[in-house]
N, C-alpha and C positions, 0 to 999 in steps of 0.2 A: 269828653277826654281833653280838656284844655292841657292836660299833662303831656300831650304830644306837641305842643306848640311852644317856641321859644320865645315868642313875642307877647308883649303886654297886649291887653285887650284895647285895640285901637279901633278908630273908625266907628264908634258906636253911635256918633251923631248922624251917620249917614244910613243907619239901619232902616229907617223907616222912609227913606226916599224913594220916589218912583223912578222907573227907568226914563232917562231924558229923552231918548229917542226911540222911535219904532224899531223893532228888532228886524222886520221883515221889509225889504224895500221892494220897488216895483220889479216884476220879472225882467231878466236880462234878455236881450234881442236873441232869439234863436236857441234859448236854453233855459235852464232852471235859474230861479231867483237867487240874489245874494242876500246872505243871511249873517247877521251880526249879533253874537251872543256875548254874554260876559259870564264867566265861571269864578265864583269866590271860593276860596279854599280854607280848609281849617289848618293849614300846615304853611310854615314860612319856608323861604327858599333853602334854608339851611337844613332842613329835614328833607333830604333830597330823595330818600326811598320812597316817600308818599308825593312830595311836589312833582318829581318826574312823572308820576302817574297821570296827573291832572294835564301835563304838557303833552304827554303821549296822547291823549284823547283829542286834544285840541289840534295837534299837528296832524294826526290821522284824518279827521274831519276836513281840514284845509287840504291836504295832499290829494284825497279821494275825489274832491269837488273842483279842483283847479283852482283852489282859493276862493271859492264862492260861499262855502259854509266856514266862516271865520269865528273863532271862539278865543275872546281875550281872556287870559288867566290872571287873577289876582291873589297873591299871597294873603295869608291871614293878616288881618288889620288895615290892609289898603283900601277895601270897601267897607267891610265889616269885619268884627271882631271873630276870633277862631270859633267861638260858640254861638255865634249869631247866625250861621249860614243857613241852617233849616229855616229860621224866621225870614231871612232874605229872599230864599227861593219861594217860600209860601206867599209872601206879599208882592211877588214880582219886582223886588228891587234889583235881582239878577235873573237871568233865565235858569241858570243851573249852579250847582255848588258840589264839591268834593269834600267829603266830611266822613266822620264816623258816627252812626246814628244813636249810640249808646251815650253820646254826649247829652243827648236830650232827654235821658232817663228821668229827670225831674219834671218834665212836662207831662209824660206817660211812660211807665216802665216798659211797655211793649216795643218801645223803639230798641230796645237791647237786643232783640232777637234778629234783627238785620245787621248786628255787629258781633257781640259775644256776650255770653251769660256764663255765671260760675258753673264749672263741670260741664261745659257744653260741648259743642262739636268742633273737631279739629278742622283744619283749612279744607281737606278733601272732603269731609262729611258736610261741611257748611256749604261748598259748592254743589254737592249732590243734592242736599236739601232745597236750595234755592233753584237751581236749574231743573231738576227732574223729581223732587220730591214733595213739591206742592208749596214750598215756602215762599217762593216769588209771588205766587197768586195770593197767598194769606197777607203777605206784607204790602203788596200793592193795593189790596182793599183796605188796608189799615191806613196807608199813606194818602189814600185818595181824601180822607178828611182833612188833610192839611194841602190840599191841592198841589200834590206832588206825584210823580211818577219816579219810582226808584230803580236803580240798576246796580248790581255787585260790580265793584270797580277796584278791587285791590284786596289784599289780606297780608297781615304780617306774619303769619304762622304763629305757633305757640310762643308766647312771650315769657320774659323772665320775671321771677316773682319779686325782684327788687333789691334794694340795697339798705343794709342794716348796719347800724353802729355797733351792735352787740349780737352775739349768738342768740338763736330762738330754736332749742331743741324740743321743747314740749308745749302742750297748750297753755300750761302755767306761765311760760314765759312771754305769752302774748298779753297777759294782763296788763292793762295800762300803758301799753306800747302806743306811742303817738306815730301813727303810720299815714303818709299822704296816700289817700285812695278814697274814692268815691263810689257811687252808685250802687248796684246790687252787691258787689264785693264788700264795700263799707259796711251794708246792713248785715252782712253775714259775719264779718269780724267783729262788728261792735256787739253781737251776742256773744262773743268768745272774750270780751274784755278789752279789745283794742279800741283805741280812741281815734276814729277816722278823722283825717284832716283834709281840708280842700284848700290848696295852696296853688297860686298861679305858677305856671311853668318857669317863668323868669325868677320867682323867688326861691325855688327848690333849693338850688346850691346853698345859699346863704343860710337858709332855715336849717338844712342838715349839718352844715359847718358850726353853726352856732348852738346847735342841741335843741332848737326849737321843736323839731321833730326828730324821731328816733330812726325812721325807715321812711324809704319812698320808693315807689314803682313807677316805672317809666315804660320802656319798650323792650329792647333788646341789646346786646353788646354794641354794635354799631352806632345806633342812636344814642345809647347811654354813654358811651365814651366821650361824645362830642361835648356834653355838659360838664365833664370831669368828676361825676359823682365818686368814682373810685378814689379820688383824693381824700375824701372825708368819711367814707364808710367802706370798710374792706370786706365786708361779708356780703357776697352776691348769691341770692337763693334762687332756685328754680324748682318748679315752673309757676307761672302765673296760671293757677288753676281757674282763675276768673277769666282768662283770655286764651283759650286753646287754640282759637284760629279766628283772630280779629278782623272782620270784614270791613272795608271802607265801601262807601255808597256814592254814587253820582246821583244827586237829587236834582230832577228837572221839574219846573213848573208846568202845571198840568196845561195851561193855556197856551204856553210857548210851544210845548210839546204838541198839542193838537195843530197849531199853525205851521209846523214844520212839514216840508214836502217829504212824502213816503220814502223817496230815495236817501234823503238825508238822515231820516229815522234810522233806516237799515244801516247806514254808514256809522252812525253814532252809537247804535247798540253793538255793533262789532268793535268798535274803538273801546268801548268800556269792557267787552269781554276780554280783549288783549291786555287792557290795563290790569285786569283781574289776575291775569296769569303773570304779567311782568313784574309787579310790585312783590309779590311773594318770592319769585325766583331772584330778583335782586337781593332781597333780605337773606335769602339762602346762600348767596354768593359772598356778600360783605360781612355776615355775622361770624363765620369762622376765624378769620384773620383778626378781627376785632377781639374776640375773646381771648386768643393768644396774646395780643398786646396787654389786654387787662391783666391776665395772670402773670405776665412777665412784670407788671407793675405792683405786685404783691396781693393782688385780689385772691380771696379765699372763696372758691366756688363751691357750694353747699346745696344739697337737696332739702326741701321741706322734710321733716321727718314724717313717717307713715301715721304716726299719733296725731300730728296737726292736719294731715291730708284727710283722715278719716273723720275727725271732728269737723273741719269745715265742710266736707262733703254732706254729713248728715244735717247740718244747720243750712247749708245752701237749699236742700231738698225742702226743708220746713219752711223757709222764708219764701220761696217760689210757690209753694203749695198755698201759703197764706195770701200772698198776693193775689193768686188766682182766684180764690174763694171770694174776694172782694171786688175783682176787677173784671169784667166780662170780656173786654177786648184783649187783655192779658190771657186769659182762660182760653179764649178762641184759638189762639197761636200755640199757647204752651202745651196743650193736650196733644194735638198731632206731632208737635216738634218733640215732645218727651217719648212718645212711641217710635219716632223715627231715630232718635238718638240711641235709645235701648237696642234697637235692631242693628244699627251700625256698630255699636260696640261689640255686639255679638259676633258680627262679620268681621270687623277688625282684629278680634282676638284670635282668628284662625291663620289665615295666610300672611296677612301684612304683620302681625304680631311675632309670629315664628320666623319670619325671614328677617325682620329688623333685628329681634334679638339675637339670632345666630349671627349676623353681620357684625354687631357690636361685639360679641364674644370673640368671634374670629380675629377682628382687627387688634383688640387688646391682646390676645394669644401672641399675634404676630409681632406686635411691638415689644413684648417681653422676652421673645425667643432671642437667645444670644446670636450675635452675626458670626457666620464661618469665616474663618481666616483664609485669605486667599494663598 
């Protein structure tokens, strides 16, 4: 998900470097030892919704231990590039890293289940699957092959479908569209005639401005506004059916985790859980006013048509079934995940759906009602 980073891929030369000093010092007199870790992020400081989540984890660990458990946070590019975090944690270059696991889809498509897949789980459903639905156990077994212990540590909520230079009303309108999108969603859209493009985040704006690409997906109103995409593409579509609830992960080197005192492990895990709540909460606060500002700047807010959504859904199921038939690791997670998703959709269609739909309708009616004269 280099598309979430505003920085160029920097620090690549350090990716294979070993940690210079031991992470664990001698026990302090009369107490627990001092521990110094480094956390590499896939986010720059300017992407504060996610960057602040990494800082929250580091600050909580320090505060809860009187400063003895110290985690130094490095934005994307300072130690390793945005898309090298998993490698850095796996190799012990850093003890931990905050990232989105579907960035590593090219290594192994199973990584996507720890982040987001097309027509997958929303934020609450993702948390339910990870914490109580068997998802965390399945993903930890998978991550073990990469010398990593993973923790859910943030979510963006359902993302926006992206910025388009022209309207896309039907499936036919997708044919030949040069769209900056990758991973599973790119595979799905390619089968419908889209030409997926992988372009570094720093190059998105000029590529869209010059017409090198026709469309780009990023995150949501608050994050999208920062890079000015509304200035060169006025059609803003929703939803990102490929990211119904995108989870961020805190990846920890398995050796570093094993060496950590049990008390510190408990503090670290609690801090990750707090970040998991905090990041999506911040997105829900900052996105509404950002969307209003975008609309005031002439942005045309449009939903993907049902025609497009149905076609994409059908192809997405075919693509994932095909991967599962050839990839045992993917299949091992996909089968129980799919059963869980289907049950969740049935449940959410009852109380949640009825409540949400009524509240939306009620709000619209109240806004349309004429105001009484005093």
